[in-house]
NUFIKE-768939 format. One record per atom (N, C-alpha, C): residue number from 1; residue in one letter; atom name; x, y, z. Coordinates in nm, 3 decimals. Layout:
BEGIN
+-----+--------+-------+---------+---------+---------+
! num ! residu ! atome !      c1 !      c2 !      c3 !
+-----+--------+-------+---------+---------+---------+
! NUM !      a !    CA !       X !       Y !       Z !
...
+-----+--------+-------+---------+---------+---------+
***
This chain:
BEGIN
+-----+--------+-------+---------+---------+---------+
! num ! residu ! atome !      c1 !      c2 !      c3 !
+-----+--------+-------+---------+---------+---------+
!   1 !      x !     N !   4.205 !   9.108 !  -1.455 !
!   1 !      x !    CA !   4.080 !   9.115 !  -1.383 !
!   1 !      x !     C !   3.982 !   9.195 !  -1.468 !
!   2 !      x !     N !   3.862 !   9.144 !  -1.478 !
!   2 !      x !    CA !   3.764 !   9.213 !  -1.560 !
!   2 !      x !     C !   3.705 !   9.333 !  -1.484 !
!   3 !      x !     N !   3.645 !   9.422 !  -1.559 !
!   3 !      x !    CA !   3.585 !   9.542 !  -1.501 !
!   3 !      x !     C !   3.469 !   9.503 !  -1.409 !
!   4 !      x !     N !   3.392 !   9.403 !  -1.448 !
!   4 !      x !    CA !   3.278 !   9.362 !  -1.367 !
!   4 !      x !     C !   3.324 !   9.308 !  -1.232 !
!   5 !      x !     N !   3.431 !   9.228 !  -1.233 !
!   5 !      x !    CA !   3.482 !   9.173 !  -1.107 !
!   5 !      x !     C !   3.540 !   9.283 !  -1.020 !
!   6 !      x !     N !   3.613 !   9.375 !  -1.079 !
!   6 !      x !    CA !   3.669 !   9.487 !  -1.002 !
!   6 !      x !     C !   3.558 !   9.573 !  -0.943 !
!   7 !      x !     N !   3.452 !   9.596 !  -1.020 !
!   7 !      x !    CA !   3.339 !   9.674 !  -0.969 !
!   7 !      x !     C !   3.269 !   9.601 !  -0.855 !
!   8 !      x !     N !   3.253 !   9.470 !  -0.868 !
!   8 !      x !    CA !   3.189 !   9.392 !  -0.762 !
!   8 !      x !     C !   3.272 !   9.393 !  -0.635 !
!   9 !      x !     N !   3.405 !   9.380 !  -0.649 !
!   9 !      x !    CA !   3.491 !   9.383 !  -0.531 !
!   9 !      x !     C !   3.490 !   9.520 !  -0.464 !
!  10 !      x !     N !   3.493 !   9.625 !  -0.544 !
!  10 !      x !    CA !   3.488 !   9.761 !  -0.489 !
!  10 !      x !     C !   3.354 !   9.787 !  -0.420 !
!  11 !      x !     N !   3.246 !   9.737 !  -0.478 !
!  11 !      x !    CA !   3.114 !   9.754 !  -0.416 !
!  11 !      x !     C !   3.105 !   9.677 !  -0.285 !
!  12 !      x !     N !   3.160 !   9.554 !  -0.283 !
!  12 !      x !    CA !   3.158 !   9.474 !  -0.160 !
!  12 !      x !     C !   3.240 !   9.541 !  -0.051 !
!  13 !      x !     N !   3.356 !   9.595 !  -0.086 !
!  13 !      x !    CA !   3.440 !   9.665 !   0.011 !
!  13 !      x !     C !   3.369 !   9.790 !   0.063 !
!  14 !      x !     N !   3.305 !   9.863 !  -0.026 !
!  14 !      x !    CA !   3.231 !   9.981 !   0.015 !
!  14 !      x !     C !   3.116 !   9.947 !   0.108 !
!  15 !      x !     N !   3.045 !   9.839 !   0.080 !
!  15 !      x !    CA !   2.934 !   9.795 !   0.166 !
!  15 !      x !     C !   2.987 !   9.753 !   0.303 !
!  16 !      x !     N !   3.100 !   9.680 !   0.305 !
!  16 !      x !    CA !   3.162 !   9.637 !   0.430 !
!  16 !      x !     C !   3.201 !   9.759 !   0.515 !
!  17 !      x !     N !   3.262 !   9.858 !   0.450 !
!  17 !      x !    CA !   3.303 !   9.978 !   0.523 !
!  17 !      x !     C !   3.184 !  10.062 !   0.567 !
!  18 !      x !     N !   3.077 !  10.063 !   0.489 !
!  18 !      x !    CA !   2.956 !  10.135 !   0.529 !
!  18 !      x !     C !   2.895 !  10.071 !   0.654 !
!  19 !      x !     N !   2.883 !   9.938 !   0.653 !
!  19 !      x !    CA !   2.834 !   9.869 !   0.772 !
!  19 !      x !     C !   2.928 !   9.890 !   0.889 !
!  20 !      x !     N !   3.059 !   9.888 !   0.862 !
!  20 !      x !    CA !   3.157 !   9.910 !   0.966 !
!  20 !      x !     C !   3.148 !  10.048 !   1.027 !
!  21 !      x !     N !   3.123 !  10.148 !   0.945 !
!  21 !      x !    CA !   3.109 !  10.284 !   0.997 !
!  21 !      x !     C !   2.985 !  10.298 !   1.085 !
!  22 !      x !     N !   2.877 !  10.236 !   1.041 !
!  22 !      x !    CA !   2.755 !  10.240 !   1.122 !
!  22 !      x !     C !   2.778 !  10.171 !   1.256 !
!  23 !      x !     N !   2.838 !  10.052 !   1.254 !
!  23 !      x !    CA !   2.864 !   9.983 !   1.379 !
!  23 !      x !     C !   2.970 !  10.056 !   1.461 !
!  24 !      x !     N !   3.070 !  10.115 !   1.396 !
!  24 !      x !    CA !   3.174 !  10.188 !   1.468 !
!  24 !      x !     C !   3.118 !  10.305 !   1.545 !
!  25 !      x !     N !   3.025 !  10.377 !   1.483 !
!  25 !      x !    CA !   2.963 !  10.489 !   1.554 !
!  25 !      x !     C !   2.881 !  10.440 !   1.674 !
!  26 !      x !     N !   2.810 !  10.328 !   1.656 !
!  26 !      x !    CA !   2.738 !  10.270 !   1.770 !
!  26 !      x !     C !   2.836 !  10.226 !   1.878 !
!  27 !      x !     N !   2.947 !  10.165 !   1.834 !
!  27 !      x !    CA !   3.043 !  10.111 !   1.930 !
!  27 !      x !     C !   3.107 !  10.221 !   2.013 !
!  28 !      x !     N !   3.147 !  10.332 !   1.950 !
!  28 !      x !    CA !   3.214 !  10.435 !   2.028 !
!  28 !      x !     C !   3.118 !  10.512 !   2.118 !
!  29 !      x !     N !   2.988 !  10.509 !   2.087 !
!  29 !      x !    CA !   2.895 !  10.579 !   2.175 !
!  29 !      x !     C !   2.841 !  10.490 !   2.286 !
!  30 !      x !     N !   2.807 !  10.364 !   2.255 !
!  30 !      x !    CA !   2.745 !  10.278 !   2.356 !
!  30 !      x !     C !   2.823 !  10.149 !   2.384 !
!  31 !      x !     N !   2.873 !  10.085 !   2.281 !
!  31 !      x !    CA !   2.929 !   9.951 !   2.295 !
!  31 !      x !     C !   3.059 !   9.944 !   2.373 !
!  32 !      x !     N !   3.146 !  10.042 !   2.355 !
!  32 !      x !    CA !   3.278 !  10.037 !   2.419 !
!  32 !      x !     C !   3.266 !  10.037 !   2.570 !
!  33 !      x !     N !   3.178 !  10.119 !   2.623 !
!  33 !      x !    CA !   3.167 !  10.126 !   2.768 !
!  33 !      x !     C !   3.100 !  10.002 !   2.827 !
!  34 !      x !     N !   3.020 !   9.931 !   2.748 !
!  34 !      x !    CA !   2.961 !   9.808 !   2.801 !
!  34 !      x !     C !   3.056 !   9.689 !   2.785 !
!  35 !      x !     N !   3.144 !   9.692 !   2.683 !
!  35 !      x !    CA !   3.238 !   9.582 !   2.662 !
!  35 !      x !     C !   3.361 !   9.593 !   2.749 !
!  36 !      x !     N !   3.414 !   9.713 !   2.763 !
!  36 !      x !    CA !   3.540 !   9.734 !   2.835 !
!  36 !      x !     C !   3.513 !   9.828 !   2.952 !
!  37 !      x !     N !   3.523 !   9.777 !   3.074 !
!  37 !      x !    CA !   3.495 !   9.863 !   3.189 !
!  37 !      x !     C !   3.588 !   9.985 !   3.196 !
!  38 !      x !     N !   3.710 !   9.974 !   3.148 !
!  38 !      x !    CA !   3.804 !  10.086 !   3.152 !
!  38 !      x !     C !   3.763 !  10.198 !   3.058 !
!  39 !      x !     N !   3.676 !  10.171 !   2.962 !
!  39 !      x !    CA !   3.635 !  10.274 !   2.866 !
!  39 !      x !     C !   3.522 !  10.361 !   2.921 !
!  40 !      x !     N !   3.467 !  10.324 !   3.034 !
!  40 !      x !    CA !   3.360 !  10.407 !   3.093 !
!  40 !      x !     C !   3.417 !  10.543 !   3.133 !
!  41 !      x !     N !   3.351 !  10.645 !   3.092 !
!  41 !      x !    CA !   3.394 !  10.780 !   3.125 !
!  41 !      x !     C !   3.511 !  10.829 !   3.042 !
!  42 !      x !     N !   3.543 !  10.758 !   2.936 !
!  42 !      x !    CA !   3.655 !  10.801 !   2.852 !
!  42 !      x !     C !   3.614 !  10.922 !   2.768 !
!  43 !      x !     N !   3.711 !  10.997 !   2.727 !
!  43 !      x !    CA !   3.684 !  11.118 !   2.652 !
!  43 !      x !     C !   3.666 !  11.094 !   2.503 !
!  44 !      x !     N !   3.641 !  11.202 !   2.434 !
!  44 !      x !    CA !   3.619 !  11.197 !   2.290 !
!  44 !      x !     C !   3.744 !  11.152 !   2.215 !
!  45 !      x !     N !   3.861 !  11.189 !   2.263 !
!  45 !      x !    CA !   3.985 !  11.149 !   2.197 !
!  45 !      x !     C !   4.002 !  10.998 !   2.193 !
!  46 !      x !     N !   3.976 !  10.931 !   2.305 !
!  46 !      x !    CA !   3.986 !  10.786 !   2.309 !
!  46 !      x !     C !   3.886 !  10.722 !   2.214 !
!  47 !      x !     N !   3.766 !  10.774 !   2.215 !
!  47 !      x !    CA !   3.662 !  10.716 !   2.129 !
!  47 !      x !     C !   3.696 !  10.734 !   1.981 !
!  48 !      x !     N !   3.750 !  10.849 !   1.945 !
!  48 !      x !    CA !   3.788 !  10.870 !   1.805 !
!  48 !      x !     C !   3.907 !  10.784 !   1.765 !
!  49 !      x !     N !   3.997 !  10.755 !   1.860 !
!  49 !      x !    CA !   4.110 !  10.667 !   1.827 !
!  49 !      x !     C !   4.065 !  10.523 !   1.807 !
!  50 !      x !     N !   3.959 !  10.482 !   1.873 !
!  50 !      x !    CA !   3.911 !  10.344 !   1.856 !
!  50 !      x !     C !   3.819 !  10.327 !   1.736 !
!  51 !      x !     N !   3.774 !  10.437 !   1.678 !
!  51 !      x !    CA !   3.681 !  10.428 !   1.565 !
!  51 !      x !     C !   3.737 !  10.352 !   1.444 !
!  52 !      x !     N !   3.860 !  10.378 !   1.396 !
!  52 !      x !    CA !   3.908 !  10.301 !   1.280 !
!  52 !      x !     C !   3.915 !  10.151 !   1.306 !
!  53 !      x !     N !   3.957 !  10.112 !   1.424 !
!  53 !      x !    CA !   3.961 !   9.969 !   1.457 !
!  53 !      x !     C !   3.823 !   9.910 !   1.462 !
!  54 !      x !     N !   3.727 !   9.984 !   1.515 !
!  54 !      x !    CA !   3.590 !   9.934 !   1.522 !
!  54 !      x !     C !   3.529 !   9.923 !   1.383 !
!  55 !      x !     N !   3.565 !  10.015 !   1.294 !
!  55 !      x !    CA !   3.513 !  10.010 !   1.157 !
!  55 !      x !     C !   3.566 !   9.886 !   1.085 !
!  56 !      x !     N !   3.694 !   9.857 !   1.099 !
!  56 !      x !    CA !   3.753 !   9.744 !   1.029 !
!  56 !      x !     C !   3.720 !   9.609 !   1.094 !
!  57 !      x !     N !   3.708 !   9.607 !   1.225 !
!  57 !      x !    CA !   3.685 !   9.480 !   1.296 !
!  57 !      x !     C !   3.540 !   9.465 !   1.344 !
!  58 !      x !     N !   3.447 !   9.527 !   1.276 !
!  58 !      x !    CA !   3.310 !   9.526 !   1.324 !
!  58 !      x !     C !   3.248 !   9.386 !   1.333 !
!  59 !      x !     N !   3.279 !   9.289 !   1.247 !
!  59 !      x !    CA !   3.218 !   9.157 !   1.267 !
!  59 !      x !     C !   3.262 !   9.090 !   1.398 !
!  60 !      x !     N !   3.390 !   9.108 !   1.433 !
!  60 !      x !    CA !   3.441 !   9.049 !   1.557 !
!  60 !      x !     C !   3.376 !   9.117 !   1.678 !
!  61 !      x !     N !   3.370 !   9.249 !   1.675 !
!  61 !      x !    CA !   3.310 !   9.322 !   1.787 !
!  61 !      x !     C !   3.162 !   9.294 !   1.800 !
!  62 !      x !     N !   3.093 !   9.280 !   1.688 !
!  62 !      x !    CA !   2.951 !   9.248 !   1.692 !
!  62 !      x !     C !   2.928 !   9.109 !   1.750 !
!  63 !      x !     N !   3.012 !   9.013 !   1.712 !
!  63 !      x !    CA !   2.999 !   8.877 !   1.768 !
!  63 !      x !     C !   3.023 !   8.878 !   1.918 !
!  64 !      x !     N !   3.122 !   8.956 !   1.963 !
!  64 !      x !    CA !   3.147 !   8.965 !   2.108 !
!  64 !      x !     C !   3.033 !   9.034 !   2.179 !
!  65 !      x !     N !   2.969 !   9.129 !   2.114 !
!  65 !      x !    CA !   2.856 !   9.198 !   2.175 !
!  65 !      x !     C !   2.737 !   9.104 !   2.188 !
!  66 !      x !     N !   2.715 !   9.019 !   2.088 !
!  66 !      x !    CA !   2.603 !   8.926 !   2.090 !
!  66 !      x !     C !   2.628 !   8.812 !   2.189 !
!  67 !      x !     N !   2.748 !   8.754 !   2.188 !
!  67 !      x !    CA !   2.780 !   8.640 !   2.275 !
!  67 !      x !     C !   2.798 !   8.679 !   2.420 !
!  68 !      x !     N !   2.834 !   8.800 !   2.444 !
!  68 !      x !    CA !   2.866 !   8.841 !   2.580 !
!  68 !      x !     C !   3.017 !   8.848 !   2.595 !
!  69 !      x !     N !   3.059 !   8.891 !   2.709 !
!  69 !      x !    CA !   3.200 !   8.915 !   2.730 !
!  69 !      x !     C !   3.253 !   8.818 !   2.833 !
!  70 !      x !     N !   3.369 !   8.759 !   2.807 !
!  70 !      x !    CA !   3.428 !   8.671 !   2.908 !
!  70 !      x !     C !   3.474 !   8.753 !   3.028 !
!  71 !      x !     N !   3.470 !   8.691 !   3.144 !
!  71 !      x !    CA !   3.515 !   8.759 !   3.264 !
!  71 !      x !     C !   3.666 !   8.782 !   3.253 !
!  72 !      x !     N !   3.713 !   8.903 !   3.278 !
!  72 !      x !    CA !   3.855 !   8.929 !   3.263 !
!  72 !      x !     C !   3.937 !   8.851 !   3.366 !
!  73 !      x !     N !   4.055 !   8.806 !   3.321 !
!  73 !      x !    CA !   4.143 !   8.733 !   3.410 !
!  73 !      x !     C !   4.226 !   8.830 !   3.493 !
!  74 !      x !     N !   4.278 !   8.778 !   3.603 !
!  74 !      x !    CA !   4.364 !   8.861 !   3.687 !
!  74 !      x !     C !   4.494 !   8.890 !   3.613 !
!  75 !      x !     N !   4.550 !   9.008 !   3.633 !
!  75 !      x !    CA !   4.674 !   9.043 !   3.563 !
!  75 !      x !     C !   4.789 !   8.946 !   3.593 !
!  76 !      x !     N !   4.793 !   8.892 !   3.715 !
!  76 !      x !    CA !   4.901 !   8.800 !   3.750 !
!  76 !      x !     C !   4.896 !   8.674 !   3.664 !
!  77 !      x !     N !   4.777 !   8.621 !   3.641 !
!  77 !      x !    CA !   4.764 !   8.502 !   3.558 !
!  77 !      x !     C !   4.805 !   8.532 !   3.414 !
!  78 !      x !     N !   4.770 !   8.649 !   3.365 !
!  78 !      x !    CA !   4.810 !   8.687 !   3.230 !
!  78 !      x !     C !   4.961 !   8.703 !   3.218 !
!  79 !      x !     N !   5.023 !   8.761 !   3.321 !
!  79 !      x !    CA !   5.169 !   8.775 !   3.318 !
!  79 !      x !     C !   5.238 !   8.640 !   3.319 !
!  80 !      x !     N !   5.185 !   8.546 !   3.398 !
!  80 !      x !    CA !   5.245 !   8.413 !   3.403 !
!  80 !      x !     C !   5.231 !   8.343 !   3.267 !
!  81 !      x !     N !   5.116 !   8.356 !   3.204 !
!  81 !      x !    CA !   5.098 !   8.298 !   3.071 !
!  81 !      x !     C !   5.193 !   8.363 !   2.971 !
!  82 !      x !     N !   5.211 !   8.494 !   2.983 !
!  82 !      x !    CA !   5.301 !   8.566 !   2.895 !
!  82 !      x !     C !   5.444 !   8.516 !   2.911 !
!  83 !      x !     N !   5.488 !   8.492 !   3.033 !
!  83 !      x !    CA !   5.623 !   8.441 !   3.058 !
!  83 !      x !     C !   5.640 !   8.302 !   2.999 !
!  84 !      x !     N !   5.540 !   8.216 !   3.017 !
!  84 !      x !    CA !   5.548 !   8.080 !   2.961 !
!  84 !      x !     C !   5.557 !   8.083 !   2.809 !
!  85 !      x !     N !   5.480 !   8.168 !   2.746 !
!  85 !      x !    CA !   5.482 !   8.178 !   2.601 !
!  85 !      x !     C !   5.619 !   8.226 !   2.552 !
!  86 !      x !     N !   5.675 !   8.329 !   2.616 !
!  86 !      x !    CA !   5.805 !   8.381 !   2.574 !
!  86 !      x !     C !   5.917 !   8.283 !   2.602 !
!  87 !      x !     N !   5.906 !   8.205 !   2.709 !
!  87 !      x !    CA !   6.010 !   8.106 !   2.738 !
!  87 !      x !     C !   6.011 !   7.998 !   2.631 !
!  88 !      x !     N !   5.901 !   7.978 !   2.563 !
!  88 !      x !    CA !   5.894 !   7.884 !   2.451 !
!  88 !      x !     C !   5.938 !   7.951 !   2.321 !
!  89 !      x !     N !   5.896 !   8.075 !   2.300 !
!  89 !      x !    CA !   5.922 !   8.142 !   2.172 !
!  89 !      x !     C !   6.066 !   8.187 !   2.153 !
!  90 !      x !     N !   6.132 !   8.234 !   2.259 !
!  90 !      x !    CA !   6.268 !   8.287 !   2.243 !
!  90 !      x !     C !   6.364 !   8.180 !   2.192 !
!  91 !      x !     N !   6.370 !   8.060 !   2.254 !
!  91 !      x !    CA !   6.460 !   7.959 !   2.197 !
!  91 !      x !     C !   6.417 !   7.914 !   2.058 !
!  92 !      x !     N !   6.287 !   7.910 !   2.033 !
!  92 !      x !    CA !   6.239 !   7.867 !   1.902 !
!  92 !      x !     C !   6.281 !   7.966 !   1.794 !
!  93 !      x !     N !   6.269 !   8.094 !   1.820 !
!  93 !      x !    CA !   6.309 !   8.196 !   1.723 !
!  93 !      x !     C !   6.461 !   8.193 !   1.704 !
!  94 !      x !     N !   6.536 !   8.179 !   1.814 !
!  94 !      x !    CA !   6.682 !   8.172 !   1.803 !
!  94 !      x !     C !   6.724 !   8.050 !   1.721 !
!  95 !      x !     N !   6.659 !   7.937 !   1.745 !
!  95 !      x !    CA !   6.689 !   7.816 !   1.669 !
!  95 !      x !     C !   6.657 !   7.836 !   1.520 !
!  96 !      x !     N !   6.545 !   7.900 !   1.491 !
!  96 !      x !    CA !   6.509 !   7.926 !   1.352 !
!  96 !      x !     C !   6.610 !   8.015 !   1.283 !
!  97 !      x !     N !   6.658 !   8.118 !   1.353 !
!  97 !      x !    CA !   6.758 !   8.207 !   1.293 !
!  97 !      x !     C !   6.887 !   8.131 !   1.268 !
!  98 !      x !     N !   6.931 !   8.051 !   1.366 !
!  98 !      x !    CA !   7.055 !   7.975 !   1.348 !
!  98 !      x !     C !   7.044 !   7.875 !   1.234 !
!  99 !      x !     N !   6.931 !   7.806 !   1.225 !
!  99 !      x !    CA !   6.912 !   7.709 !   1.118 !
!  99 !      x !     C !   6.909 !   7.777 !   0.981 !
! 100 !      x !     N !   6.843 !   7.891 !   0.974 !
! 100 !      x !    CA !   6.837 !   7.960 !   0.845 !
! 100 !      x !     C !   6.975 !   8.009 !   0.802 !
! 101 !      x !     N !   7.059 !   8.049 !   0.899 !
! 101 !      x !    CA !   7.194 !   8.091 !   0.864 !
! 101 !      x !     C !   7.281 !   7.972 !   0.823 !
! 102 !      x !     N !   7.262 !   7.858 !   0.890 !
! 102 !      x !    CA !   7.341 !   7.740 !   0.858 !
! 102 !      x !     C !   7.302 !   7.678 !   0.724 !
! 103 !      x !     N !   7.174 !   7.685 !   0.689 !
! 103 !      x !    CA !   7.125 !   7.617 !   0.570 !
! 103 !      x !     C !   7.121 !   7.703 !   0.445 !
! 104 !      x !     N !   7.162 !   7.829 !   0.457 !
! 104 !      x !    CA !   7.159 !   7.913 !   0.337 !
! 104 !      x !     C !   7.267 !   7.865 !   0.240 !
! 105 !      x !     N !   7.239 !   7.876 !   0.113 !
! 105 !      x !    CA !   7.338 !   7.827 !   0.015 !
! 105 !      x !     C !   7.461 !   7.917 !   0.014 !
! 106 !      x !     N !   7.575 !   7.856 !  -0.010 !
! 106 !      x !    CA !   7.700 !   7.931 !  -0.018 !
! 106 !      x !     C !   7.703 !   8.006 !  -0.151 !
! 107 !      x !     N !   7.752 !   8.129 !  -0.151 !
! 107 !      x !    CA !   7.759 !   8.203 !  -0.277 !
! 107 !      x !     C !   7.867 !   8.143 !  -0.365 !
! 108 !      x !     N !   7.855 !   8.157 !  -0.496 !
! 108 !      x !    CA !   7.961 !   8.109 !  -0.585 !
! 108 !      x !     C !   8.093 !   8.179 !  -0.552 !
! 109 !      x !     N !   8.202 !   8.111 !  -0.576 !
! 109 !      x !    CA !   8.333 !   8.161 !  -0.537 !
! 109 !      x !     C !   8.365 !   8.294 !  -0.603 !
! 110 !      x !     N !   8.329 !   8.311 !  -0.729 !
! 110 !      x !    CA !   8.362 !   8.435 !  -0.800 !
! 110 !      x !     C !   8.288 !   8.556 !  -0.743 !
! 111 !      x !     N !   8.172 !   8.536 !  -0.681 !
! 111 !      x !    CA !   8.098 !   8.649 !  -0.626 !
! 111 !      x !     C !   8.158 !   8.697 !  -0.495 !
! 112 !      x !     N !   8.236 !   8.611 !  -0.427 !
! 112 !      x !    CA !   8.293 !   8.652 !  -0.299 !
! 112 !      x !     C !   8.433 !   8.714 !  -0.316 !
! 113 !      x !     N !   8.486 !   8.713 !  -0.436 !
! 113 !      x !    CA !   8.617 !   8.771 !  -0.461 !
! 113 !      x !     C !   8.605 !   8.919 !  -0.493 !
! 114 !      x !     N !   8.714 !   8.993 !  -0.476 !
! 114 !      x !    CA !   8.710 !   9.136 !  -0.514 !
! 114 !      x !     C !   8.681 !   9.151 !  -0.663 !
! 115 !      x !     N !   8.626 !   9.265 !  -0.701 !
! 115 !      x !    CA !   8.591 !   9.288 !  -0.841 !
! 115 !      x !     C !   8.716 !   9.288 !  -0.927 !
! 116 !      x !     N !   8.705 !   9.228 !  -1.042 !
! 116 !      x !    CA !   8.815 !   9.222 !  -1.136 !
! 116 !      x !     C !   8.897 !   9.095 !  -1.123 !
! 117 !      x !     N !   8.880 !   9.020 !  -1.016 !
! 117 !      x !    CA !   8.954 !   8.896 !  -0.995 !
! 117 !      x !     C !   8.858 !   8.781 !  -1.017 !
! 118 !      x !     N !   8.876 !   8.705 !  -1.122 !
! 118 !      x !    CA !   8.787 !   8.594 !  -1.154 !
! 118 !      x !     C !   8.871 !   8.468 !  -1.165 !
! 119 !      x !     N !   8.830 !   8.365 !  -1.099 !
! 119 !      x !    CA !   8.897 !   8.236 !  -1.108 !
! 119 !      x !     C !   8.839 !   8.158 !  -1.224 !
! 120 !      x !     N !   8.925 !   8.090 !  -1.295 !
! 120 !      x !    CA !   8.877 !   8.006 !  -1.404 !
! 120 !      x !     C !   8.836 !   7.871 !  -1.347 !
! 121 !      x !     N !   8.726 !   7.819 !  -1.400 !
! 121 !      x !    CA !   8.681 !   7.688 !  -1.356 !
! 121 !      x !     C !   8.761 !   7.581 !  -1.427 !
! 122 !      x !     N !   8.799 !   7.480 !  -1.353 !
! 122 !      x !    CA !   8.873 !   7.369 !  -1.412 !
! 122 !      x !     C !   8.776 !   7.264 !  -1.462 !
! 123 !      x !     N !   8.807 !   7.208 !  -1.573 !
! 123 !      x !    CA !   8.724 !   7.100 !  -1.628 !
! 123 !      x !     C !   8.761 !   6.969 !  -1.561 !
! 124 !      x !     N !   8.666 !   6.881 !  -1.540 !
! 124 !      x !    CA !   8.696 !   6.755 !  -1.474 !
! 124 !      x !     C !   8.729 !   6.646 !  -1.572 !
+-----+--------+-------+---------+---------+---------+
***
């Protein structure tokens, strides 16, 4: 990588983080309480814990601030969706693990023997 490219990437990252810090400070003072009703009246500790996430995810949070916020769903509906997703994922993950164990290549015979014991290969 050339010095010019590395400098450009570092400058772009610095600019992104500078914009993120500016938006993060706005978010923890005004935006969080308007986006998330549970954040109203939260203390300084909560706001400081959300600052790193707001700095890194500022484009997403800014887009949500501009577009507006979707009406929150009832917790029961979210739990039901969560159960449906896990009922699909658990067998899928188990199947993936079983397939990966079944399809792994067998080790050569000499590697599975105790050290010092080597079988000679027969010529065909």
